[in-house]
C-alpha positions in Angstrom: 110.8 -33.5 19.2 113.2 -31.2 17.6 114.0 -33.9 15.0 110.3 -34.1 14.2 110.1 -30.3 13.8 113.1 -30.2 11.5 111.7 -33.1 9.4 108.5 -31.1 8.9 110.4 -28.0 7.8 112.3 -30.1 5.2 109.1 -30.3 3.0 107.9 -26.7 2.6 104.8 -25.3 0.8 104.8 -21.6 0.3 107.6 -21.3 2.8 105.9 -23.3 5.5 106.0 -27.0 6.5 103.6 -29.2 4.6 102.2 -30.4 7.9 100.7 -26.9 8.4 98.6 -27.4 5.2 97.4 -30.8 6.4 96.1 -28.8 9.5 94.8 -26.1 7.1 92.7 -28.5 5.1 91.5 -30.4 8.2 90.4 -27.1 9.8 88.8 -26.0 6.5 86.6 -29.1 6.3 85.7 -28.8 10.0 84.7 -25.2 9.6 82.9 -26.1 6.3 80.8 -28.6 8.2 80.3 -26.4 11.3 79.2 -23.2 9.6 77.4 -25.0 6.9 75.2 -26.6 9.5 74.9 -23.6 11.8 73.7 -21.2 9.1 70.8 -23.6 8.3 69.7 -24.1 11.9 67.5 -21.0 12.5 66.0 -21.3 9.0 65.1 -25.0 9.4 63.6 -24.5 12.8 61.5 -21.5 11.8 60.5 -22.5 8.2 56.8 -23.1 7.6 55.6 -26.7 7.9 53.4 -26.3 4.8 55.8 -25.2 2.1 57.9 -26.5 -0.7 60.8 -27.0 1.8 59.0 -27.6 5.1 60.7 -26.9 8.4 59.4 -27.2 11.9 57.8 -23.7 12.1 59.0 -23.0 15.6 58.4 -19.5 17.0 61.5 -17.4 16.5 62.0 -16.9 20.2 62.2 -20.7 20.7 64.6 -21.2 17.8 67.0 -18.4 19.0 66.8 -19.6 22.6 68.1 -23.0 21.5 70.7 -21.5 19.2 71.9 -19.1 22.0 72.5 -22.0 24.3 74.2 -24.1 21.6 76.5 -21.2 20.7 77.3 -20.6 24.3 78.2 -24.2 25.0 80.5 -24.2 22.0 82.7 -21.8 23.8 82.7 -23.6 27.1 83.5 -27.2 26.2 86.9 -26.2 24.6 88.1 -25.3 28.1 87.5 -28.9 29.2 88.7 -30.3 25.9 92.0 -28.4 26.1 92.6 -29.7 29.7 91.9 -33.4 28.6 94.3 -33.0 25.7 97.0 -31.6 28.0 96.6 -34.3 30.6 95.4 -37.4 28.8 95.1 -37.7 25.0 97.6 -35.3 23.5 96.6 -32.7 20.8 96.7 -35.1 17.8 94.3 -37.6 19.3 92.0 -34.9 20.7 91.6 -33.6 17.1 90.8 -37.1 15.8 88.3 -37.7 18.6 86.7 -34.3 18.1 86.4 -34.9 14.3 84.8 -38.3 14.9 82.2 -37.1 17.4 81.3 -34.1 15.2 80.9 -36.4 12.2 78.4 -38.4 14.2 76.6 -35.2 15.2 76.3 -34.1 11.5 75.0 -37.5 10.6 72.3 -37.3 13.3 71.1 -34.0 12.0 70.2 -35.6 8.6 67.1 -37.4 10.1 65.3 -34.2 11.0 63.6 -35.6 14.2 63.6 -33.9 17.6 65.7 -36.7 19.1 68.3 -36.6 16.3 68.4 -32.8 16.3 69.2 -32.6 20.1 71.6 -35.6 19.8 73.4 -34.0 16.9 73.8 -30.6 18.6 75.1 -32.4 21.8 77.7 -34.3 19.8 78.7 -31.2 17.9 79.2 -29.3 21.2 81.3 -32.2 22.7 83.3 -32.7 19.5 84.1 -29.0 19.2 85.4 -29.1 22.7 88.0 -31.6 21.7 88.8 -30.1 18.3 88.8 -26.3 18.7 91.6 -25.7 21.2 94.0 -28.3 20.0 94.6 -27.5 16.4 96.3 -24.3 17.3 98.2 -26.2 20.0 99.7 -28.5 17.3 100.8 -25.4 15.4 102.4 -24.2 18.6 104.5 -27.4 18.9 105.4 -27.4 15.2 106.9 -23.9 15.4 108.9 -24.3 18.7 112.2 -22.6 18.1 110.9 -20.9 15.0 108.7 -18.2 16.5 109.5 -15.7 13.7 107.5 -18.0 11.4 104.4 -18.1 13.6 102.7 -15.0 12.3 102.6 -16.3 8.8 101.6 -19.8 10.0 98.6 -18.4 11.9 97.6 -16.2 9.0 97.5 -19.3 6.7 95.5 -21.2 9.4 93.1 -18.2 9.7 92.5 -18.3 6.0 91.6 -22.0 6.3 89.0 -21.2 8.9 87.4 -18.5 6.8 87.6 -20.6 3.5 85.8 -23.4 5.2 83.1 -21.1 6.7 82.7 -19.4 3.3 82.2 -22.6 1.2 80.2 -24.3 4.0 77.6 -21.6 4.3 77.4 -21.1 0.5 77.1 -24.7 -0.6 75.3 -26.3 2.4 72.9 -23.4 2.4 72.3 -23.7 -1.4 71.5 -27.4 -1.3 69.3 -27.0 1.9 67.2 -24.1 0.4 66.9 -25.5 -3.1 66.6 -29.2 -2.6 66.0 -30.0 1.1 67.3 -29.5 4.6 68.7 -33.0 4.8 70.9 -32.4 1.8 72.5 -29.4 3.5 73.0 -31.2 6.8 74.3 -34.3 4.9 76.8 -32.3 2.9 78.2 -30.9 6.1 78.6 -34.5 7.4 80.2 -35.8 4.3 83.0 -33.2 4.4 83.5 -33.8 8.2 84.0 -37.5 7.5 86.5 -36.7 4.7 88.4 -34.3 6.9 88.6 -36.9 9.6 90.0 -39.6 7.3 92.4 -37.2 5.7 93.9 -36.1 9.0 94.0 -39.7 10.3 95.9 -40.9 7.3 98.4 -38.0 7.6 99.1 -38.2 11.4 102.4 -40.0 10.8 103.7 -36.9 9.1 103.8 -35.1 12.4 105.9 -37.8 14.2 105.6 -37.2 18.0 104.2 -33.7 17.6 100.9 -33.5 19.5 101.2 -37.1 20.6 102.2 -36.8 24.2 100.4 -34.6 26.8 102.3 -31.5 27.7 103.5 -31.0 31.3 102.9 -27.3 31.1 99.7 -25.9 29.6 100.5 -23.2 27.2 97.5 -21.7 25.4 98.3 -20.4 21.9 96.7 -17.2 20.7 96.3 -17.6 16.9 94.6 -14.2 16.4 97.8 -12.3 17.4 99.4 -11.8 14.0 101.4 -8.6 14.8 102.4 -8.5 18.4 105.8 -9.3 20.0 106.3 -12.1 22.5 103.4 -12.0 24.9 105.1 -12.1 28.3 108.2 -10.0 27.7 106.8 -7.1 29.7 106.5 -9.0 33.0 109.1 -8.7 35.6 110.1 -12.1 37.0 109.2 -11.0 40.5 105.7 -10.1 39.5 105.0 -13.3 37.5 106.4 -15.6 40.2 104.2 -14.5 43.1 101.5 -17.1 43.4 97.8 -16.7 44.1 96.6 -20.3 44.8 92.9 -21.1 44.6 91.4 -21.2 48.1 88.7 -23.6 49.2 86.2 -20.7 48.9 87.4 -19.9 45.4 86.8 -23.5 44.3 83.3 -23.5 45.9 82.5 -20.3 44.1 83.7 -21.7 40.8 81.5 -24.8 41.3 78.4 -22.9 42.3 78.6 -20.3 39.6 79.3 -23.0 37.0 76.3 -25.0 38.1 74.1 -21.9 38.1 75.2 -20.9 34.7 74.7 -24.3 33.1 71.3 -24.7 34.7 70.3 -21.4 33.1 71.7 -22.4 29.7 69.6 -25.6 29.7 66.5 -24.3 31.4 66.0 -21.3 29.0 65.3 -23.4 25.8 63.7 -26.3 27.8 61.2 -24.1 29.5 60.3 -22.3 26.2 60.3 -25.3 23.8 59.4 -28.3 25.9 57.6 -26.6 28.8 60.1 -28.3 31.1 61.1 -26.0 33.9 64.3 -27.1 35.8 64.0 -24.1 38.1 60.3 -24.0 39.1 60.4 -21.2 41.7 60.3 -17.4 41.8 61.5 -14.6 44.1 59.4 -11.5 43.9 58.9 -10.7 40.2 61.8 -12.8 39.0 61.4 -16.4 37.9 63.8 -19.1 39.0 65.8 -19.0 35.7 66.7 -15.3 36.2 67.3 -15.7 39.9 69.7 -18.5 39.2 71.7 -16.8 36.5 71.9 -13.5 38.4 73.1 -15.4 41.6 75.7 -17.3 39.5 76.9 -14.0 38.0 77.1 -12.4 41.5 79.1 -15.3 42.9 81.4 -15.2 39.9 82.0 -11.5 40.1 82.8 -11.9 43.8 85.3 -14.7 42.9 87.0 -12.5 40.3 87.1 -9.4 42.5 88.4 -11.3 45.5 91.2 -12.9 43.4 92.2 -9.7 41.7 92.5 -8.0 45.1 95.1 -10.6 46.2 97.6 -9.9 43.3 100.5 -7.5 43.4 99.6 -4.0 42.2 100.8 -4.2 38.6 99.4 -7.6 38.0 96.1 -6.6 39.6 95.8 -3.5 37.4 96.5 -5.4 34.3 93.9 -8.1 35.1 91.4 -5.3 35.8 92.1 -4.0 32.3 91.6 -7.5 30.9 88.3 -7.7 32.8 87.0 -4.4 31.3 87.9 -5.6 27.8 86.0 -8.9 28.7 82.9 -6.9 29.5 83.2 -5.0 26.2 83.6 -8.4 24.5 80.2 -9.6 25.9 78.5 -6.6 24.4 80.2 -7.0 21.1 79.3 -10.7 20.6 75.7 -10.1 21.9 75.2 -7.9 18.8 77.6 -9.4 16.3 76.2 -13.0 16.6 72.8 -11.7 15.4 74.3 -12.7 12.0 73.3 -16.4 12.6 70.0 -15.5 14.2 67.9 -12.4 13.6 69.9 -11.2 10.6 69.4 -14.6 8.9 65.7 -14.3 9.6 65.8 -10.7 8.2 67.5 -12.1 5.0 64.8 -14.7 4.5 61.7 -12.8 5.5 62.4 -9.1 5.0 64.9 -8.9 2.1 64.1 -8.8 -1.6 66.0 -11.7 -3.0 64.2 -12.4 -6.2 66.2 -11.1 -9.2 65.3 -10.9 -12.9 66.8 -9.7 -16.1 70.2 -8.0 -15.9 70.1 -7.9 -12.1 69.9 -11.7 -12.0 72.7 -12.1 -14.5 75.0 -9.6 -12.7 74.4 -11.5 -9.4 75.1 -14.9 -11.1 78.4 -13.6 -12.5 79.5 -12.1 -9.1 78.5 -15.3 -7.4 80.5 -17.3 -10.0 83.6 -15.2 -9.4 83.2 -15.4 -5.6 82.9 -19.2 -5.8 85.4 -20.2 -8.4 88.1 -17.7 -7.7 88.9 -18.7 -4.1 88.4 -22.4 -4.8 90.9 -22.3 -7.7 93.5 -20.7 -5.4 93.0 -23.3 -2.7 93.1 -26.1 -5.3 96.5 -24.7 -6.4 97.7 -24.9 -2.8 96.4 -28.5 -2.8 98.5 -29.3 -5.9 101.6 -27.9 -4.1 100.9 -30.1 -1.1 100.6 -33.1 -3.3 104.0 -32.5 -4.9 105.7 -32.4 -1.5 103.9 -35.1 0.5 102.4 -37.7 -1.9 105.3 -40.1 -1.4 105.0 -39.8 2.4 101.2 -39.7 2.9 99.7 -40.9 -0.4 96.3 -42.1 1.0 95.7 -38.9 2.9 96.4 -37.0 -0.4 94.0 -39.3 -2.3 91.2 -38.6 0.2 92.0 -34.9 0.0 91.9 -35.1 -3.8 88.5 -36.9 -3.7 87.2 -34.2 -1.3 88.1 -31.5 -3.7 86.7 -33.3 -6.7 83.4 -33.6 -4.9 83.6 -30.0 -3.8 84.1 -28.9 -7.5 81.2 -31.1 -8.5 78.9 -29.4 -6.0 80.1 -26.0 -7.2 79.5 -27.0 -10.8 76.0 -28.2 -9.9 75.2 -24.9 -8.2 76.5 -22.7 -11.0 75.0 -24.8 -13.8 71.7 -24.9 -12.1 71.6 -21.1 -11.6 72.7 -20.2 -15.1 70.0 -22.4 -16.6 67.4 -20.2 -15.0 66.0 -16.9 -16.4 65.6 -15.6 -12.9 67.2 -16.3 -9.6 66.5 -16.1 -5.9 69.5 -15.3 -3.7 69.5 -17.9 -0.9 69.0 -16.4 2.6 72.2 -18.3 3.6 74.2 -16.6 0.9 74.5 -13.4 3.0 76.4 -15.4 5.7 79.4 -15.8 3.4 79.9 -12.0 3.3 81.6 -12.0 6.7 84.2 -14.5 5.6 84.7 -12.8 2.2 85.2 -9.3 3.8 87.6 -10.8 6.4 89.8 -12.3 3.7 89.8 -9.1 1.6 90.1 -6.5 4.4 92.4 -8.3 6.9 95.6 -7.2 5.1 94.6 -3.6 5.3 93.8 -3.8 9.0 97.1 -5.7 9.6 99.0 -2.8 7.9 97.1 -0.3 10.0 98.1 -2.1 13.2 101.8 -2.1 12.1 101.8 1.6 11.2 102.5 4.6 13.4 98.8 5.2 13.5 98.1 1.9 15.4 95.5 2.8 18.0 95.5 1.6 21.7 93.5 -1.4 22.8 90.6 0.8 24.2 90.5 2.8 21.0 90.4 -0.4 18.9 87.5 -1.7 21.0 85.7 1.6 20.7 86.1 1.8 16.9 85.0 -1.9 16.5 81.9 -1.4 18.7 80.9 1.8 16.9 81.4 0.1 13.4 79.2 -2.7 14.7 76.5 -0.2 15.7 76.9 1.6 12.4 76.1 -1.7 10.6 72.9 -2.1 12.5 72.2 1.6 11.9 72.1 0.8 8.1 69.4 -1.8 8.9 67.5 0.7 10.9 67.4 3.1 7.9 66.5 0.2 5.5 63.6 -0.9 7.7 62.0 2.4 8.4 59.2 1.8 5.8 58.3 -1.6 7.2 55.0 -1.2 9.2 54.6 -2.3 12.8 54.1 -6.0 13.3 55.0 -7.0 9.7 56.2 -10.5 9.3 57.5 -10.1 5.8 58.8 -7.2 3.6 61.0 -6.6 0.5 64.0 -4.4 1.6 66.9 -4.0 -0.8 69.7 -6.5 -0.2 72.2 -3.7 -0.3 71.3 -2.7 3.3 72.2 -6.2 4.5 75.4 -6.3 2.4 76.5 -2.9 3.9 75.6 -4.1 7.4 77.9 -7.2 7.0 80.7 -4.9 5.7 80.6 -2.7 8.8 80.2 -5.6 11.1 83.3 -7.3 9.6 85.3 -4.2 10.0 84.3 -4.0 13.6 85.2 -7.7 14.1 88.7 -7.0 12.6 89.2 -4.3 15.2 88.2 -6.6 18.2 88.5 -10.3 17.5 92.2 -10.4 16.4 93.3 -8.2 19.3 91.3 -9.3 22.3 93.2 -12.5 23.1 96.4 -10.8 22.0 96.1 -8.2 24.8 95.1 -10.9 27.3 98.3 -12.8 26.5 100.4 -9.7 27.1 98.6 -8.5 30.2 98.4 -11.7 32.2 101.3 -13.6 33.7 102.2 -16.8 31.9 101.2 -19.1 34.8 97.7 -17.6 34.7 97.1 -17.7 31.0 95.1 -20.9 31.0 92.7 -19.7 33.7 92.2 -16.3 32.0 91.8 -17.9 28.6 88.9 -19.8 30.1 87.5 -16.6 31.5 87.7 -15.0 28.1 85.9 -17.9 26.4 83.3 -17.5 29.2 82.8 -13.9 28.2 82.2 -14.9 24.6 79.8 -17.7 25.8 77.8 -15.1 27.7 77.7 -12.9 24.6 76.5 -15.9 22.5 73.6 -16.6 24.9 72.8 -12.9 25.2 72.6 -12.8 21.3 70.1 -15.6 21.3 68.0 -14.1 24.1 68.0 -10.6 22.6 67.5 -11.9 19.0 64.5 -13.9 20.3 62.7 -10.6 21.1 62.4 -9.7 17.4 58.7 -10.7 17.1 57.7 -9.0 20.4 59.5 -5.7 19.6 58.3 -5.8 16.0 54.7 -6.3 17.2 54.8 -3.6 19.9 57.0 -1.1 18.0 58.7 -1.9 14.7 61.5 -3.9 13.1 63.6 -0.7 12.9 63.2 -0.3 16.7 64.6 -3.8 17.1 67.7 -2.9 15.1 67.9 0.5 16.8 68.7 -1.3 20.1 71.7 -3.0 18.5 72.7 0.3 17.0 72.7 2.4 20.2 74.0 -0.2 22.7 77.2 -1.2 20.9 77.9 2.4 19.8 77.4 3.7 23.4 79.7 1.0 24.8 82.2 2.0 22.1 82.1 5.6 23.3 82.6 4.4 26.9 85.7 2.4 25.8 87.2 5.5 24.1 86.5 7.6 27.2 88.2 5.0 29.4 91.3 5.0 27.2 93.5 7.1 29.5 92.5 5.0 32.5 93.0 1.7 30.7 96.4 2.8 29.4 97.4 3.5 33.0 96.1 0.1 34.2 98.1 -1.7 31.5 101.4 -0.2 32.8 103.1 0.2 29.4 101.8 -2.8 27.6 100.9 -1.8 24.0 
């Protein structure tokens, strides 16, 4: 294995092994496809049947119920996918399997039938389970013995994630809104296919890296770009005291899992298909709510009973992680409105038609946003070609074809827009702002975390949640003039742009540090289990986002759209204040971990 690692480091691009950039581009195409499809979903499902670009005209509540379940499952299947890769397939083959299944999922979406939609979403969920946890595991193996280079490696990888999301939402969204939904879904599938072929043809470059299942499951935390070694603060005596799962623990895990999964499927099925998997009620609560609350109670009992069996320091640190997990649920329940109610707001309530100088200014800005990043990534592609063409020529050829096609789509978009006297900003365009702001602001936040003014974990969570609430506060102000029950309006797009800015700043305070603190607070032998718990917290937040976002019509009818956004202003901001107030207690529970 060491020989394979040394061979990879012989061919460097920007100071890192060329293999990292093969992973970079594979991740970029996967994120292109994933986010390109996902940004379209709510618009396609809720678009009027009778229109120039007909959709299915689902009620918003139904569409967001489905999207909430879909988003939630995307964070649960990687727990299984990581285990399968560790025990059976190895990381490399898990990535290939995941790419192939996701490609089939994107292909199914093109047909725009109910069966193909559900089949496509199911395949994407399964494929993501194989793909998502194992790309970072490959990077982990590549950098064994070279830990000092990992921060830079994950920074590059993170840029690939955001570059793919950026171009996917921009280009898939543009084709879908201007030509037809199938073109957007199809473009996502084409790049998923090209990414699969590119990685398949380059797999020999990695030697045995990622080929054989690891005996010890070690979860990599790519978001941690600034912290020291995660487990250095644990005394050996603390980490070595075992807390095996009892029979009761295993029963509770099974029962709470079954209850949670039943709720996830029953919510959209009962609303969309009038199929109720839980046809009973207790008092005023229907079977769906009874089931999920029971599952939650069983899961909380499991966590509390396990925590109580640990030694005092480990117990306190896991309590701190659990508190941060609760904050994470609240964060994602609001933050993930970006692919739900905020996308609906962009389409139906935002003034997107521009004329005259306003149209020209937007076209120029859009041109710079599109061509600038693509030119930089193309330059990286050229550097990769120079180093690896003799070793993986066919992979490079496929990658070159991918970029030629990408440039063609960009040219089509730009040429089409500049040929018009006016322009209408696509509703999907606003989704790219999160990726753009992450790329531009991440270096500033990274410097902040490295400075003497680096806040504690609780303060970061508090700041992040308050910034998230502030972003929704901007939307509250912008929607004050929209009358009660209105289904359309023409609010300035500046309100939405500012909201995305504040939301991204909040994300940079929370997402890059949450798993980092988990890795530092939890003993190494427990990291896999707690990693799963953390993903579960995000999954709960995803489902909550869909459920709460689905209330947009009801709250708008009974009160106003500004009231709807006010909820997402006050709740995250209030939880942020609680996090700050708990800072002294959480510091004490963390026992010196910074």
